[in-house]
PyMOL Python script that loads the backbone (N, CA, C, O; Angstrom):
from pymol import cmd

cmd.read_pdbstr("""\
ATOM      1  N   MET A   1     116.162 -73.680   6.972  1.00  0.00           N
ATOM      2  CA  MET A   1     115.768 -72.446   7.237  1.00  0.00           C
ATOM      3  C   MET A   1     115.118 -72.229   8.589  1.00  0.00           C
ATOM      4  O   MET A   1     114.129 -72.914   8.849  1.00  0.00           O
ATOM      5  N   SER A   2     115.544 -71.387   9.445  1.00  0.00           N
ATOM      6  CA  SER A   2     115.022 -71.118  10.714  1.00  0.00           C
ATOM      7  C   SER A   2     114.345 -69.905  10.718  1.00  0.00           C
ATOM      8  O   SER A   2     114.402 -69.158   9.741  1.00  0.00           O
ATOM      9  N   ILE A   3     113.663 -69.610  11.788  1.00  0.00           N
ATOM     10  CA  ILE A   3     112.732 -68.404  11.824  1.00  0.00           C
ATOM     11  C   ILE A   3     113.714 -67.236  11.970  1.00  0.00           C
ATOM     12  O   ILE A   3     113.394 -66.157  11.470  1.00  0.00           O
ATOM     13  N   ASP A   4     114.685 -67.339  12.505  1.00  0.00           N
ATOM     14  CA  ASP A   4     115.813 -66.155  12.450  1.00  0.00           C
ATOM     15  C   ASP A   4     116.321 -65.757  11.279  1.00  0.00           C
ATOM     16  O   ASP A   4     117.037 -64.756  11.242  1.00  0.00           O
ATOM     17  N   LYS A   5     116.027 -66.486  10.134  1.00  0.00           N
ATOM     18  CA  LYS A   5     116.466 -66.211   8.726  1.00  0.00           C
ATOM     19  C   LYS A   5     115.354 -65.546   7.984  1.00  0.00           C
ATOM     20  O   LYS A   5     115.566 -65.207   6.820  1.00  0.00           O
ATOM     21  N   ILE A   6     114.207 -65.326   8.526  1.00  0.00           N
ATOM     22  CA  ILE A   6     113.075 -64.602   7.786  1.00  0.00           C
ATOM     23  C   ILE A   6     113.466 -63.133   7.503  1.00  0.00           C
ATOM     24  O   ILE A   6     113.869 -62.391   8.399  1.00  0.00           O
ATOM     25  N   LEU A   7     113.332 -62.760   6.256  1.00  0.00           N
ATOM     26  CA  LEU A   7     113.673 -61.444   5.861  1.00  0.00           C
ATOM     27  C   LEU A   7     112.639 -60.552   6.469  1.00  0.00           C
ATOM     28  O   LEU A   7     111.464 -60.918   6.469  1.00  0.00           O
ATOM     29  N   LEU A   8     112.993 -59.420   6.981  1.00  0.00           N
ATOM     30  CA  LEU A   8     111.928 -58.458   7.621  1.00  0.00           C
ATOM     31  C   LEU A   8     111.817 -57.357   6.705  1.00  0.00           C
ATOM     32  O   LEU A   8     112.674 -57.083   5.865  1.00  0.00           O
ATOM     33  N   LEU A   9     110.615 -56.658   6.906  1.00  0.00           N
ATOM     34  CA  LEU A   9     110.283 -55.397   6.298  1.00  0.00           C
ATOM     35  C   LEU A   9     111.387 -54.419   6.215  1.00  0.00           C
ATOM     36  O   LEU A   9     111.911 -54.137   7.293  1.00  0.00           O
ATOM     37  N   GLY A  10     111.834 -53.862   5.185  1.00  0.00           N
ATOM     38  CA  GLY A  10     112.830 -53.061   5.099  1.00  0.00           C
ATOM     39  C   GLY A  10     114.156 -53.514   4.409  1.00  0.00           C
ATOM     40  O   GLY A  10     114.999 -52.789   3.879  1.00  0.00           O
ATOM     41  N   ASP A  11     114.153 -54.943   4.540  1.00  0.00           N
ATOM     42  CA  ASP A  11     115.366 -55.531   3.758  1.00  0.00           C
ATOM     43  C   ASP A  11     115.114 -55.411   2.211  1.00  0.00           C
ATOM     44  O   ASP A  11     114.049 -55.675   1.652  1.00  0.00           O
ATOM     45  N   GLU A  12     116.232 -54.983   1.631  1.00  0.00           N
ATOM     46  CA  GLU A  12     116.149 -54.693   0.228  1.00  0.00           C
ATOM     47  C   GLU A  12     115.804 -55.815  -0.715  1.00  0.00           C
ATOM     48  O   GLU A  12     115.277 -55.605  -1.807  1.00  0.00           O
ATOM     49  N   ARG A  13     116.109 -56.992  -0.275  1.00  0.00           N
ATOM     50  CA  ARG A  13     115.781 -58.219  -0.972  1.00  0.00           C
ATOM     51  C   ARG A  13     114.340 -58.307  -1.232  1.00  0.00           C
ATOM     52  O   ARG A  13     113.928 -58.677  -2.332  1.00  0.00           O
ATOM     53  N   LEU A  14     113.559 -57.987  -0.276  1.00  0.00           N
ATOM     54  CA  LEU A  14     111.977 -58.120  -0.341  1.00  0.00           C
ATOM     55  C   LEU A  14     111.433 -57.188  -1.457  1.00  0.00           C
ATOM     56  O   LEU A  14     110.301 -57.398  -1.892  1.00  0.00           O
ATOM     57  N   TYR A  15     112.122 -56.255  -1.899  1.00  0.00           N
ATOM     58  CA  TYR A  15     111.643 -55.192  -2.977  1.00  0.00           C
ATOM     59  C   TYR A  15     111.984 -55.581  -4.333  1.00  0.00           C
ATOM     60  O   TYR A  15     111.711 -54.864  -5.296  1.00  0.00           O
ATOM     61  N   LYS A  16     112.610 -56.770  -4.438  1.00  0.00           N
ATOM     62  CA  LYS A  16     112.986 -57.211  -5.844  1.00  0.00           C
ATOM     63  C   LYS A  16     111.965 -58.006  -6.583  1.00  0.00           C
ATOM     64  O   LYS A  16     111.224 -58.741  -5.931  1.00  0.00           O
ATOM     65  N   THR A  17     111.854 -57.936  -7.836  1.00  0.00           N
ATOM     66  CA  THR A  17     110.792 -58.708  -8.392  1.00  0.00           C
ATOM     67  C   THR A  17     111.045 -60.157  -8.570  1.00  0.00           C
ATOM     68  O   THR A  17     112.124 -60.559  -9.006  1.00  0.00           O
ATOM     69  N   SER A  18     110.076 -60.948  -8.242  1.00  0.00           N
ATOM     70  CA  SER A  18     110.079 -62.365  -8.321  1.00  0.00           C
ATOM     71  C   SER A  18     109.926 -62.913  -9.612  1.00  0.00           C
ATOM     72  O   SER A  18     109.125 -62.367 -10.371  1.00  0.00           O
ATOM     73  N   GLY A  19     110.638 -64.021 -10.035  1.00  0.00           N
ATOM     74  CA  GLY A  19     110.364 -64.634 -11.362  1.00  0.00           C
ATOM     75  C   GLY A  19     109.367 -65.586 -11.263  1.00  0.00           C
ATOM     76  O   GLY A  19     109.060 -66.099 -10.187  1.00  0.00           O
ATOM     77  N   ASP A  20     108.835 -65.859 -12.332  1.00  0.00           N
ATOM     78  CA  ASP A  20     107.648 -66.866 -12.461  1.00  0.00           C
ATOM     79  C   ASP A  20     108.144 -68.166 -12.383  1.00  0.00           C
ATOM     80  O   ASP A  20     109.278 -68.449 -12.768  1.00  0.00           O
ATOM     81  N   VAL A  21     107.208 -69.135 -11.813  1.00  0.00           N
ATOM     82  CA  VAL A  21     107.590 -70.472 -11.714  1.00  0.00           C
ATOM     83  C   VAL A  21     106.726 -71.138 -12.800  1.00  0.00           C
ATOM     84  O   VAL A  21     105.513 -70.928 -12.807  1.00  0.00           O
ATOM     85  N   ASP A  22     107.250 -71.861 -13.632  1.00  0.00           N
ATOM     86  CA  ASP A  22     106.615 -72.665 -14.704  1.00  0.00           C
ATOM     87  C   ASP A  22     105.962 -73.825 -13.970  1.00  0.00           C
ATOM     88  O   ASP A  22     106.479 -74.336 -12.977  1.00  0.00           O
ATOM     89  N   PHE A  23     104.768 -74.235 -14.511  1.00  0.00           N
ATOM     90  CA  PHE A  23     103.997 -75.473 -14.091  1.00  0.00           C
ATOM     91  C   PHE A  23     105.102 -76.730 -14.006  1.00  0.00           C
ATOM     92  O   PHE A  23     105.153 -77.470 -13.022  1.00  0.00           O
ATOM     93  N   SER A  24     105.794 -76.841 -14.922  1.00  0.00           N
ATOM     94  CA  SER A  24     106.773 -77.844 -15.075  1.00  0.00           C
ATOM     95  C   SER A  24     107.782 -78.004 -13.978  1.00  0.00           C
ATOM     96  O   SER A  24     108.302 -79.090 -13.722  1.00  0.00           O
ATOM     97  N   GLU A  25     108.058 -76.841 -13.309  1.00  0.00           N
ATOM     98  CA  GLU A  25     109.063 -76.714 -12.297  1.00  0.00           C
ATOM     99  C   GLU A  25     108.585 -76.998 -10.914  1.00  0.00           C
ATOM    100  O   GLU A  25     109.424 -77.050 -10.014  1.00  0.00           O
ATOM    101  N   LEU A  26     107.298 -77.192 -10.647  1.00  0.00           N
ATOM    102  CA  LEU A  26     106.748 -77.389  -9.389  1.00  0.00           C
ATOM    103  C   LEU A  26     107.421 -78.302  -8.526  1.00  0.00           C
ATOM    104  O   LEU A  26     107.815 -78.012  -7.396  1.00  0.00           O
ATOM    105  N   ASN A  27     107.549 -79.458  -9.104  1.00  0.00           N
ATOM    106  CA  ASN A  27     108.199 -80.549  -8.390  1.00  0.00           C
ATOM    107  C   ASN A  27     109.692 -80.168  -7.901  1.00  0.00           C
ATOM    108  O   ASN A  27     110.178 -80.722  -6.915  1.00  0.00           O
ATOM    109  N   ASP A  28     110.304 -79.317  -8.549  1.00  0.00           N
ATOM    110  CA  ASP A  28     111.617 -78.968  -8.152  1.00  0.00           C
ATOM    111  C   ASP A  28     111.589 -78.130  -7.014  1.00  0.00           C
ATOM    112  O   ASP A  28     112.563 -78.155  -6.261  1.00  0.00           O
ATOM    113  N   PHE A  29     110.528 -77.314  -6.742  1.00  0.00           N
ATOM    114  CA  PHE A  29     110.431 -76.511  -5.476  1.00  0.00           C
ATOM    115  C   PHE A  29     109.753 -77.106  -4.294  1.00  0.00           C
ATOM    116  O   PHE A  29     109.433 -76.425  -3.320  1.00  0.00           O
ATOM    117  N   LEU A  30     109.509 -78.553  -4.402  1.00  0.00           N
ATOM    118  CA  LEU A  30     108.877 -78.961  -3.094  1.00  0.00           C
ATOM    119  C   LEU A  30     109.787 -78.958  -1.880  1.00  0.00           C
ATOM    120  O   LEU A  30     109.262 -78.924  -0.768  1.00  0.00           O
ATOM    121  N   PRO A  31     111.084 -78.990  -1.998  1.00  0.00           N
ATOM    122  CA  PRO A  31     111.768 -78.703  -0.718  1.00  0.00           C
ATOM    123  C   PRO A  31     111.784 -77.237  -0.196  1.00  0.00           C
ATOM    124  O   PRO A  31     112.064 -76.998   0.979  1.00  0.00           O
ATOM    125  N   GLU A  32     111.465 -76.219  -1.133  1.00  0.00           N
ATOM    126  CA  GLU A  32     111.300 -74.939  -0.485  1.00  0.00           C
ATOM    127  C   GLU A  32     109.877 -74.877  -0.106  1.00  0.00           C
ATOM    128  O   GLU A  32     109.666 -74.145   0.862  1.00  0.00           O
ATOM    129  N   ILE A  33     108.848 -75.453  -0.617  1.00  0.00           N
ATOM    130  CA  ILE A  33     107.653 -75.409  -0.030  1.00  0.00           C
ATOM    131  C   ILE A  33     107.484 -75.923   1.270  1.00  0.00           C
ATOM    132  O   ILE A  33     106.867 -75.350   2.168  1.00  0.00           O
ATOM    133  N   ASN A  34     108.193 -77.299   1.374  1.00  0.00           N
ATOM    134  CA  ASN A  34     108.336 -77.823   2.716  1.00  0.00           C
ATOM    135  C   ASN A  34     108.948 -76.988   3.841  1.00  0.00           C
ATOM    136  O   ASN A  34     108.573 -76.979   5.014  1.00  0.00           O
ATOM    137  N   GLU A  35     109.990 -76.262   3.276  1.00  0.00           N
ATOM    138  CA  GLU A  35     110.748 -75.142   4.259  1.00  0.00           C
ATOM    139  C   GLU A  35     109.736 -74.015   4.694  1.00  0.00           C
ATOM    140  O   GLU A  35     109.747 -73.617   5.858  1.00  0.00           O
ATOM    141  N   LEU A  36     108.899 -73.523   3.805  1.00  0.00           N
ATOM    142  CA  LEU A  36     107.953 -72.587   4.051  1.00  0.00           C
ATOM    143  C   LEU A  36     107.076 -73.180   5.234  1.00  0.00           C
ATOM    144  O   LEU A  36     106.866 -72.518   6.251  1.00  0.00           O
ATOM    145  N   HIS A  37     106.630 -74.318   5.071  1.00  0.00           N
ATOM    146  CA  HIS A  37     105.558 -74.832   5.962  1.00  0.00           C
ATOM    147  C   HIS A  37     106.316 -75.059   7.305  1.00  0.00           C
ATOM    148  O   HIS A  37     105.738 -74.752   8.348  1.00  0.00           O
ATOM    149  N   LYS A  38     107.496 -75.547   7.341  1.00  0.00           N
ATOM    150  CA  LYS A  38     108.223 -75.870   8.679  1.00  0.00           C
ATOM    151  C   LYS A  38     108.603 -74.527   9.302  1.00  0.00           C
ATOM    152  O   LYS A  38     108.548 -74.445  10.529  1.00  0.00           O
ATOM    153  N   THR A  39     108.979 -73.477   8.592  1.00  0.00           N
ATOM    154  CA  THR A  39     109.260 -72.178   9.010  1.00  0.00           C
ATOM    155  C   THR A  39     108.051 -71.465   9.806  1.00  0.00           C
ATOM    156  O   THR A  39     108.177 -70.771  10.815  1.00  0.00           O
ATOM    157  N   VAL A  40     106.857 -71.784   9.140  1.00  0.00           N
ATOM    158  CA  VAL A  40     105.537 -71.213   9.937  1.00  0.00           C
ATOM    159  C   VAL A  40     105.238 -71.975  11.064  1.00  0.00           C
ATOM    160  O   VAL A  40     104.823 -71.421  12.083  1.00  0.00           O
ATOM    161  N   VAL A  41     105.408 -73.245  10.998  1.00  0.00           N
ATOM    162  CA  VAL A  41     105.111 -74.094  12.211  1.00  0.00           C
ATOM    163  C   VAL A  41     106.010 -73.802  13.317  1.00  0.00           C
ATOM    164  O   VAL A  41     105.569 -73.834  14.465  1.00  0.00           O
ATOM    165  N   ASP A  42     107.251 -73.514  13.079  1.00  0.00           N
ATOM    166  CA  ASP A  42     108.315 -73.198  14.154  1.00  0.00           C
ATOM    167  C   ASP A  42     108.078 -71.858  14.677  1.00  0.00           C
ATOM    168  O   ASP A  42     108.261 -71.606  15.868  1.00  0.00           O
ATOM    169  N   TYR A  43     107.629 -70.882  13.733  1.00  0.00           N
ATOM    170  CA  TYR A  43     107.248 -69.681  14.193  1.00  0.00           C
ATOM    171  C   TYR A  43     106.093 -69.592  15.308  1.00  0.00           C
ATOM    172  O   TYR A  43     106.179 -69.004  16.386  1.00  0.00           O
ATOM    173  N   ARG A  44     104.880 -70.383  14.753  1.00  0.00           N
ATOM    174  CA  ARG A  44     103.840 -70.470  15.667  1.00  0.00           C
ATOM    175  C   ARG A  44     104.211 -71.051  16.951  1.00  0.00           C
ATOM    176  O   ARG A  44     103.765 -70.577  17.996  1.00  0.00           O
ATOM    177  N   ASN A  45     105.082 -72.154  16.934  1.00  0.00           N
ATOM    178  CA  ASN A  45     105.388 -72.800  18.270  1.00  0.00           C
ATOM    179  C   ASN A  45     106.103 -71.709  19.200  1.00  0.00           C
ATOM    180  O   ASN A  45     105.759 -71.574  20.374  1.00  0.00           O
ATOM    181  N   LYS A  46     107.037 -70.998  18.664  1.00  0.00           N
ATOM    182  CA  LYS A  46     107.874 -70.163  19.440  1.00  0.00           C
ATOM    183  C   LYS A  46     107.012 -68.800  19.802  1.00  0.00           C
ATOM    184  O   LYS A  46     107.095 -68.301  20.925  1.00  0.00           O
ATOM    185  N   TYR A  47     106.289 -68.311  18.902  1.00  0.00           N
ATOM    186  CA  TYR A  47     105.591 -67.126  19.295  1.00  0.00           C
ATOM    187  C   TYR A  47     104.082 -67.079  19.473  1.00  0.00           C
ATOM    188  O   TYR A  47     103.477 -66.060  19.803  1.00  0.00           O
ATOM    189  N   GLY A  48     103.548 -68.196  19.242  1.00  0.00           N
ATOM    190  CA  GLY A  48     102.112 -68.390  19.339  1.00  0.00           C
ATOM    191  C   GLY A  48     101.206 -67.564  18.434  1.00  0.00           C
ATOM    192  O   GLY A  48     100.053 -67.257  18.739  1.00  0.00           O
ATOM    193  N   ALA A  49     101.832 -67.219  17.265  1.00  0.00           N
ATOM    194  CA  ALA A  49     101.052 -66.580  16.381  1.00  0.00           C
ATOM    195  C   ALA A  49     101.589 -66.703  15.060  1.00  0.00           C
ATOM    196  O   ALA A  49     102.691 -67.234  14.914  1.00  0.00           O
ATOM    197  N   GLY A  50     100.941 -66.277  14.084  1.00  0.00           N
ATOM    198  CA  GLY A  50     101.477 -66.423  12.530  1.00  0.00           C
ATOM    199  C   GLY A  50     100.568 -67.309  11.801  1.00  0.00           C
ATOM    200  O   GLY A  50     100.153 -68.374  12.257  1.00  0.00           O
ATOM    201  N   ARG A  51     100.263 -66.811  10.608  1.00  0.00           N
ATOM    202  CA  ARG A  51      99.322 -67.730   9.671  1.00  0.00           C
ATOM    203  C   ARG A  51     100.133 -68.190   8.412  1.00  0.00           C
ATOM    204  O   ARG A  51      99.877 -69.313   7.976  1.00  0.00           O
ATOM    205  N   ALA A  52     100.945 -67.546   7.879  1.00  0.00           N
ATOM    206  CA  ALA A  52     101.573 -67.704   6.688  1.00  0.00           C
ATOM    207  C   ALA A  52     102.888 -66.993   6.328  1.00  0.00           C
ATOM    208  O   ALA A  52     103.097 -65.934   6.920  1.00  0.00           O
ATOM    209  N   ILE A  53     103.764 -67.404   5.483  1.00  0.00           N
ATOM    210  CA  ILE A  53     104.924 -66.682   5.110  1.00  0.00           C
ATOM    211  C   ILE A  53     105.005 -66.811   3.580  1.00  0.00           C
ATOM    212  O   ILE A  53     104.651 -67.841   3.007  1.00  0.00           O
ATOM    213  N   ALA A  54     105.463 -65.776   2.963  1.00  0.00           N
ATOM    214  CA  ALA A  54     105.718 -65.688   1.550  1.00  0.00           C
ATOM    215  C   ALA A  54     107.084 -66.159   1.152  1.00  0.00           C
ATOM    216  O   ALA A  54     107.995 -66.004   1.966  1.00  0.00           O
ATOM    217  N   ALA A  55     107.330 -66.715  -0.003  1.00  0.00           N
ATOM    218  CA  ALA A  55     108.463 -67.226  -0.364  1.00  0.00           C
ATOM    219  C   ALA A  55     109.603 -66.267  -0.395  1.00  0.00           C
ATOM    220  O   ALA A  55     110.719 -66.642  -0.034  1.00  0.00           O
ATOM    221  N   PRO A  56     109.377 -65.004  -0.821  1.00  0.00           N
ATOM    222  CA  PRO A  56     110.425 -63.951  -0.717  1.00  0.00           C
ATOM    223  C   PRO A  56     110.943 -63.688   0.816  1.00  0.00           C
ATOM    224  O   PRO A  56     112.063 -63.222   1.026  1.00  0.00           O
ATOM    225  N   GLN A  57     110.171 -63.976   1.708  1.00  0.00           N
ATOM    226  CA  GLN A  57     110.554 -63.825   3.045  1.00  0.00           C
ATOM    227  C   GLN A  57     111.582 -64.814   3.415  1.00  0.00           C
ATOM    228  O   GLN A  57     112.219 -64.643   4.454  1.00  0.00           O
ATOM    229  N   LEU A  58     111.791 -65.788   2.694  1.00  0.00           N
ATOM    230  CA  LEU A  58     112.894 -66.806   2.956  1.00  0.00           C
ATOM    231  C   LEU A  58     114.014 -66.632   1.817  1.00  0.00           C
ATOM    232  O   LEU A  58     114.945 -67.428   1.698  1.00  0.00           O
ATOM    233  N   GLY A  59     113.845 -65.591   1.052  1.00  0.00           N
ATOM    234  CA  GLY A  59     114.791 -65.387  -0.055  1.00  0.00           C
ATOM    235  C   GLY A  59     114.553 -66.069  -1.297  1.00  0.00           C
ATOM    236  O   GLY A  59     115.332 -65.850  -2.225  1.00  0.00           O
ATOM    237  N   LEU A  60     113.611 -66.847  -1.450  1.00  0.00           N
ATOM    238  CA  LEU A  60     113.150 -67.563  -2.663  1.00  0.00           C
ATOM    239  C   LEU A  60     112.356 -66.530  -3.616  1.00  0.00           C
ATOM    240  O   LEU A  60     111.201 -66.221  -3.324  1.00  0.00           O
ATOM    241  N   LYS A  61     112.964 -66.021  -4.713  1.00  0.00           N
ATOM    242  CA  LYS A  61     112.296 -65.153  -5.452  1.00  0.00           C
ATOM    243  C   LYS A  61     111.674 -65.763  -6.665  1.00  0.00           C
ATOM    244  O   LYS A  61     112.084 -65.587  -7.813  1.00  0.00           O
ATOM    245  N   LYS A  62     110.700 -66.460  -6.335  1.00  0.00           N
ATOM    246  CA  LYS A  62     109.782 -67.007  -7.213  1.00  0.00           C
ATOM    247  C   LYS A  62     108.217 -66.873  -6.957  1.00  0.00           C
ATOM    248  O   LYS A  62     107.776 -66.797  -5.810  1.00  0.00           O
ATOM    249  N   ASN A  63     107.480 -66.851  -7.976  1.00  0.00           N
ATOM    250  CA  ASN A  63     105.948 -66.479  -7.972  1.00  0.00           C
ATOM    251  C   ASN A  63     105.358 -67.471  -8.733  1.00  0.00           C
ATOM    252  O   ASN A  63     105.799 -67.684  -9.863  1.00  0.00           O
ATOM    253  N   TYR A  64     104.297 -68.205  -8.233  1.00  0.00           N
ATOM    254  CA  TYR A  64     103.381 -69.077  -8.960  1.00  0.00           C
ATOM    255  C   TYR A  64     102.049 -68.480  -8.929  1.00  0.00           C
ATOM    256  O   TYR A  64     101.541 -68.219  -7.838  1.00  0.00           O
ATOM    257  N   LEU A  65     101.412 -68.230 -10.061  1.00  0.00           N
ATOM    258  CA  LEU A  65     100.070 -67.864 -10.153  1.00  0.00           C
ATOM    259  C   LEU A  65      99.164 -68.843 -10.507  1.00  0.00           C
ATOM    260  O   LEU A  65      99.456 -69.515 -11.495  1.00  0.00           O
ATOM    261  N   PHE A  66      98.027 -69.103  -9.871  1.00  0.00           N
ATOM    262  CA  PHE A  66      97.165 -70.250 -10.253  1.00  0.00           C
ATOM    263  C   PHE A  66      96.363 -69.748 -11.350  1.00  0.00           C
ATOM    264  O   PHE A  66      95.534 -70.478 -11.893  1.00  0.00           O
TER     265      PHE A  66
END
""", "prot")
cmd.dss("prot")
cmd.show_as("cartoon", "prot")
cmd.util.cbc("prot")
cmd.orient("prot")
């Protein structure tokens, strides 16, 4: 995923409800977690700003509550 694939405010996909991630599924999501990190780093390098990104902004409709 590159920074040009970040879903922006107003995109209807951001308003859909995310499903829950079960604790047993966490290892399955490691590639997506790494992609979230890589995207933030790429964004910071390009724009000199940015602290975090949410999974739905990359189209991953999952939610993990601690």
